[in-house]
TORNUVO-260158 format. One record per residue: residue number from 0; y, x, z of N, C-alpha, C in turn; residue in one letter. Coordinates in Angstrom, 1 decimal. Atoms other than C-alpha are relative to their C-alpha. Layout:
N
<NUM,<Y,X,Z>,<Y,X,Z>,<Y,X,Z>,a>
...
# end
This chain:
108
<0,<-1.3,0.6,0.0>,<0.0,0.1,0.0>,<1.1,0.8,0.0>,x>
<1,<-1.3,-0.9,0.0>,<3.5,1.4,-0.9>,<0.7,-0.3,1.3>,x>
<2,<-1.0,0.0,-1.3>,<6.1,2.0,1.7>,<0.8,-1.3,0.0>,x>
<3,<-0.7,1.3,0.2>,<8.2,-1.0,0.2>,<-1.0,-1.1,0.5>,x>
<4,<0.8,1.0,-0.3>,<5.2,-3.3,0.4>,<-0.2,-0.1,1.7>,x>
<5,<0.2,0.0,-1.6>,<4.6,-2.2,4.2>,<1.2,-0.6,0.8>,x>
<6,<-1.3,0.5,-0.6>,<8.4,-3.0,4.9>,<-0.1,-1.6,-0.1>,x>
<7,<-0.1,1.3,0.2>,<8.1,-6.4,3.3>,<-1.2,-0.7,1.0>,x>
<8,<1.0,0.6,-0.9>,<4.9,-7.1,5.3>,<0.4,-0.1,1.3>,x>
<9,<-0.5,0.0,-1.4>,<6.5,-6.1,8.6>,<1.0,-1.3,0.1>,x>
<10,<-1.0,1.2,-0.1>,<9.4,-8.6,7.7>,<-0.6,-1.1,0.1>,x>
<11,<0.7,1.3,0.0>,<7.1,-11.4,6.9>,<-0.7,-0.3,1.4>,x>
<12,<0.5,0.2,-1.5>,<5.2,-10.8,10.3>,<0.9,-0.5,0.9>,x>
<13,<-1.0,0.3,-1.0>,<8.4,-11.0,12.2>,<0.6,-1.4,-0.1>,x>
<14,<-0.7,1.2,0.3>,<9.7,-14.2,10.5>,<-0.9,-1.0,0.2>,x>
<15,<0.7,1.1,0.0>,<8.4,-17.6,11.2>,<0.3,-0.9,-1.3>,x>
<16,<-0.2,0.8,1.3>,<7.9,-20.0,8.3>,<-0.1,0.7,-1.3>,x>
<17,<0.0,-0.5,1.4>,<8.1,-19.6,4.6>,<1.3,1.0,-0.2>,x>
<18,<-1.1,-0.8,0.3>,<10.4,-17.0,3.2>,<0.2,-0.1,-1.6>,x>
<19,<-0.4,0.3,1.4>,<12.1,-17.8,-0.2>,<-0.2,1.3,-0.8>,x>
<20,<0.0,-1.3,0.8>,<11.5,-15.2,-3.0>,<1.4,0.7,-0.2>,x>
<21,<-1.4,-0.5,0.1>,<15.2,-15.0,-3.5>,<0.4,0.8,1.1>,x>
<22,<-0.4,-0.7,-1.2>,<15.7,-13.9,0.0>,<-0.5,1.4,0.1>,x>
<23,<0.7,-1.3,0.1>,<13.1,-11.3,-0.3>,<0.6,1.0,-1.0>,x>
<24,<-0.6,-0.7,1.1>,<14.6,-10.0,-3.6>,<1.4,0.5,0.5>,x>
<25,<-1.4,-0.6,-0.4>,<18.2,-9.7,-2.0>,<-0.3,1.0,1.1>,x>
<26,<0.2,-1.1,-1.3>,<16.9,-7.9,1.2>,<-0.6,1.2,-0.4>,x>
<27,<0.7,-1.4,0.3>,<14.5,-5.4,-0.5>,<0.3,0.5,-1.5>,x>
<28,<-0.5,-0.6,1.2>,<16.5,-5.0,-3.8>,<-1.4,0.0,-1.1>,x>
<29,<1.0,0.1,0.9>,<13.4,-6.1,-6.1>,<0.3,-1.2,-0.8>,x>
<30,<0.0,1.0,0.8>,<12.9,-8.5,-8.9>,<-1.1,-1.0,0.4>,x>
<31,<1.1,0.9,-0.4>,<11.0,-11.8,-8.3>,<-1.4,0.3,-0.7>,x>
<32,<1.5,-0.3,0.6>,<8.1,-10.8,-10.6>,<-0.8,1.1,0.8>,x>
<33,<0.7,-1.0,-0.6>,<7.5,-7.7,-8.6>,<-0.7,-0.4,1.3>,x>
<34,<0.7,0.4,-1.1>,<6.4,-9.8,-5.7>,<-1.5,-0.4,-0.2>,x>
<35,<1.2,0.7,0.4>,<3.6,-11.4,-7.4>,<-1.0,1.0,-0.9>,x>
<36,<0.8,-0.7,0.9>,<0.6,-10.1,-9.3>,<0.2,-0.3,-1.4>,x>
<37,<-0.3,0.2,1.3>,<1.1,-9.5,-12.8>,<-1.2,0.9,-1.0>,x>
<38,<1.2,-0.5,0.6>,<-2.1,-9.0,-14.9>,<-0.9,0.8,0.9>,x>
<39,<0.8,-0.8,-0.8>,<-4.1,-6.2,-13.4>,<0.8,0.6,1.2>,x>
<40,<-0.7,-0.8,-1.1>,<-1.1,-4.8,-11.3>,<0.3,-1.1,1.4>,x>
<41,<-0.2,1.0,-1.1>,<-1.0,-6.3,-7.8>,<1.7,0.0,0.3>,x>
<42,<-1.5,0.1,-0.4>,<2.5,-7.6,-6.7>,<0.1,0.7,1.5>,x>
<43,<-0.4,-0.6,-1.3>,<4.3,-6.2,-3.6>,<-0.6,-0.8,1.2>,x>
<44,<0.6,0.8,-1.1>,<3.0,-9.1,-1.4>,<-1.4,-0.5,-0.2>,x>
<45,<1.6,0.5,0.3>,<-0.5,-9.6,-3.0>,<-0.9,0.4,1.1>,x>
<46,<1.1,-0.4,-0.9>,<-2.3,-7.8,-0.2>,<0.2,-0.7,1.4>,x>
<47,<-0.2,0.6,-1.5>,<-0.9,-9.8,2.9>,<0.6,-1.4,-0.2>,x>
<48,<-0.7,1.2,-0.1>,<0.8,-13.0,1.7>,<-0.5,-1.0,-0.9>,x>
<49,<0.2,1.2,0.9>,<0.3,-16.4,0.2>,<1.3,-0.4,-0.4>,x>
<50,<-1.2,0.3,0.8>,<2.8,-17.7,-2.2>,<-0.2,-1.6,-0.2>,x>
<51,<0.1,1.3,0.4>,<3.8,-21.3,-3.1>,<1.6,-0.4,-0.3>,x>
<52,<-1.3,0.4,0.3>,<6.9,-23.3,-3.9>,<1.1,0.3,0.8>,x>
<53,<-1.0,-0.4,-1.0>,<8.6,-22.5,-0.7>,<0.2,1.4,0.2>,x>
<54,<-0.2,-1.5,-0.1>,<8.3,-18.8,-1.1>,<-1.3,0.7,0.4>,x>
<55,<1.1,-0.9,-0.5>,<6.0,-16.2,0.7>,<-0.2,-0.4,1.8>,x>
<56,<0.3,0.0,-1.3>,<4.2,-16.4,4.0>,<-1.1,0.8,0.2>,x>
<57,<1.1,-1.0,-0.5>,<2.1,-13.8,5.7>,<-1.4,-0.7,0.3>,x>
<58,<1.1,0.7,-0.1>,<-1.6,-14.7,5.8>,<-0.2,-0.3,1.6>,x>
<59,<0.3,0.2,-1.4>,<-1.8,-14.2,9.7>,<1.2,-0.9,0.6>,x>
<60,<-1.2,0.9,-0.5>,<1.3,-16.6,10.0>,<-0.2,-1.6,-0.5>,x>
<61,<0.2,1.4,0.6>,<0.1,-19.6,7.7>,<-0.9,-0.8,0.8>,x>
<62,<1.0,1.1,-0.8>,<-1.7,-22.7,9.0>,<-1.2,-0.1,-0.9>,x>
<63,<1.3,0.2,0.8>,<-5.2,-23.5,8.0>,<0.2,-0.9,-1.2>,x>
<64,<-0.5,0.9,1.0>,<-3.6,-26.3,5.9>,<0.5,0.5,-1.1>,x>
<65,<-0.7,-0.8,1.1>,<-1.3,-23.9,4.1>,<-1.1,0.9,-0.8>,x>
<66,<1.1,-0.9,0.6>,<-4.3,-21.5,3.6>,<-0.8,-0.8,-1.0>,x>
<67,<1.1,0.8,0.6>,<-6.6,-24.2,2.3>,<0.8,-0.5,-1.3>,x>
<68,<-0.9,0.4,1.1>,<-3.7,-25.5,-0.2>,<0.1,1.1,-0.9>,x>
<69,<-0.2,-1.2,0.8>,<-3.1,-22.0,-1.5>,<-1.3,0.3,-0.6>,x>
<70,<1.4,-0.2,0.5>,<-6.8,-21.4,-1.9>,<-0.5,-0.8,-1.1>,x>
<71,<0.3,1.1,1.1>,<-7.5,-24.6,-3.8>,<0.8,0.2,-1.2>,x>
<72,<-0.6,-0.2,1.2>,<-4.6,-23.9,-6.0>,<-0.3,1.2,-1.0>,x>
<73,<0.4,-1.1,0.7>,<-5.5,-20.4,-6.9>,<-1.3,-0.2,-0.7>,x>
<74,<1.5,0.3,0.4>,<-9.2,-21.5,-7.4>,<0.2,-0.9,-1.3>,x>
<75,<-0.2,0.8,1.2>,<-8.1,-24.3,-9.8>,<0.7,0.8,-1.1>,x>
<76,<-0.7,-0.7,1.1>,<-5.7,-22.0,-11.8>,<-1.1,0.8,-0.6>,x>
<77,<1.0,-0.9,0.5>,<-8.5,-19.4,-12.2>,<-1.1,-0.9,-0.9>,x>
<78,<1.0,0.9,0.8>,<-11.0,-22.2,-13.4>,<0.7,-0.4,-1.4>,x>
<79,<-0.6,0.5,1.1>,<-8.3,-23.6,-15.8>,<0.2,1.2,-1.1>,x>
<80,<-0.2,-1.1,1.0>,<-7.7,-20.1,-17.3>,<-1.3,0.3,-0.7>,x>
<81,<1.4,-0.3,0.6>,<-11.4,-19.5,-17.8>,<-0.4,-1.1,-1.0>,x>
<82,<0.3,1.1,0.9>,<-11.8,-23.0,-19.5>,<0.9,0.3,-1.3>,x>
<83,<-0.8,-0.3,1.1>,<-8.8,-21.9,-21.7>,<-0.6,1.0,-0.9>,x>
<84,<0.6,-0.9,0.8>,<-10.4,-18.9,-22.9>,<-1.2,-0.3,-0.6>,x>
<85,<1.4,0.5,0.7>,<-13.8,-20.5,-23.6>,<0.5,-0.9,-1.2>,x>
<86,<-0.5,1.0,1.1>,<-11.8,-23.2,-25.7>,<0.5,0.8,-1.1>,x>
<87,<-0.5,-0.8,1.0>,<-9.9,-20.6,-27.6>,<-1.0,0.8,-0.7>,x>
<88,<1.2,-0.8,0.8>,<-13.0,-18.4,-28.3>,<-0.8,-1.1,-0.9>,x>
<89,<0.7,0.9,1.0>,<-14.7,-21.5,-29.7>,<0.7,-0.3,-1.3>,x>
<90,<-0.9,0.3,1.2>,<-11.8,-22.4,-31.9>,<0.1,1.2,-0.9>,x>
<91,<-0.1,-1.2,0.8>,<-11.5,-18.8,-33.0>,<-1.2,0.4,-0.9>,x>
<92,<1.2,-0.1,0.7>,<-15.1,-18.6,-33.9>,<-0.4,-0.9,-1.0>,x>
<93,<0.4,1.1,0.8>,<-15.3,-21.9,-35.5>,<0.9,0.0,-1.4>,x>
<94,<-0.9,-0.1,1.2>,<-12.3,-21.0,-37.9>,<0.0,1.3,-0.6>,x>
<95,<0.0,-1.4,0.6>,<-13.2,-17.9,-39.9>,<1.1,0.3,-0.8>,x>
<96,<-1.3,-0.4,0.7>,<-10.1,-16.2,-41.1>,<-0.1,1.6,-0.2>,x>
<97,<-0.1,-1.5,0.0>,<-9.2,-12.7,-42.2>,<0.9,0.5,0.9>,x>
<98,<-0.8,-0.3,-1.2>,<-8.0,-11.1,-39.1>,<0.5,1.5,-0.2>,x>
<99,<-0.4,-1.3,0.3>,<-7.1,-7.7,-40.8>,<1.5,-0.1,0.0>,x>
<100,<-1.6,0.0,-0.2>,<-3.4,-6.6,-40.0>,<0.4,0.3,-1.5>,x>
<101,<-0.5,-0.2,1.2>,<-1.5,-7.1,-43.2>,<0.7,1.3,-0.2>,x>
<102,<-0.8,-1.2,0.2>,<0.6,-4.0,-42.6>,<-0.9,1.1,-0.3>,x>
<103,<1.0,-1.1,0.3>,<-2.5,-1.8,-42.5>,<-0.4,0.1,-1.5>,x>
<104,<0.6,0.0,1.2>,<-3.6,-3.0,-45.8>,<1.0,0.7,-1.0>,x>
<105,<-0.8,-0.5,0.9>,<-0.5,-1.5,-47.4>,<-0.3,1.6,0.0>,x>
<106,<0.2,-1.5,-0.1>,<-1.6,2.1,-46.1>,<-1.1,0.3,-1.1>,x>
<107,<1.0,-0.5,1.1>,<-3.5,3.8,-49.0>,<-1.3,0.7,0.6>,x>
# end
């Protein structure tokens, strides 16, 4: 964990309730996207906080209900993404097309 992530974690542990992403960005001089996981890169809060419409909350400060809601939302999102990949793969395989890059065809 980076030093910045450790500072954010300590801040979330000291505060009660949800902390808005805007507030974290202002205090720690980061962009909103840096707080969340992006592709394979974990966000600054990924190792210790849940997120939702109200912002971020440390996993040791959230209620069981908040944890359950977060867990179900992430699970549903993951399943939806897997279904999307499956559907797109089926469509791609059902519609045979020339997938060569036109720019590469110009190279002798």
